[in-house]
C-alpha positions, 0 to 999 in steps of 0.5 A: 571284443575278445571274451575269455571264458572260465571253466566254471561257466562252461561247466555250469552249462555242460553238467548242468547246474540248475541254479546257474545254467540259465545265467551262464548260458545267457552270458555265453550265447547272448554275446554280440556277433562281433565279440569273440569267445575264447578259452586258454589251454588251461580251460581247454584241458579242464573242459576236456575232462567232460568229453568222451573224446577229443572230437566231441570236445572240438564239436562242442567248441565249434557249435558254441563258437568258442575258439582255443587261443593259446597263451603267449610267453608274456602271459605265462610270465604274468601268471607266474608273478601272480602265483608267487604273490598268492603263495606269499600271501596265502598262509592258510587263509581261505579266500571267498571266490565271490567277495575276496574276504579271507578266513582261516579254517580251524580244526574243532579237535585241536584248534590248529589252523588247517591249511587249504590249497584253494587255487592252483596254478591253472587259475592264475594262467586263466586270469593272466590269459584273460587280462593280457590276451582278451578284453574281459573274462566271463567267470563266477570267481570275481573276488579271486580274479580282482585280487590278483589281476586288477586290470582284468575286466570281469563279466559275472552271471 
């Protein structure tokens, strides 16, 4: 089984987030030996910001058994379709990453809706990559991914 890993899970381990470290580490390190952990180019790039050198990043990936698995053209196209749907639906709403509920944020001074850009294109590239090129995605953002990638199977801490 191919398991794609989202950046947030790896950052829980690297930074580390005491509240989430054990759960995220457990998901990554306790996968069966027959399963393959992979990351897309977006996760690779986001993760790279945490390392002083390319060599250090490569060592981390090697030590954890995580493989870089580039996106195909059909994956990139699917990401663009989901991004387009998100852009049309968004209209200033904030989306809870845990449950997917949408809320508006208002200025306390003038009561105008405050637009907030919650997701960026990389989130859609990660989701499409996992949906098309992997069997499951390990992430904490299940609400978001379930909204835009309904066929995606998700593992959460």
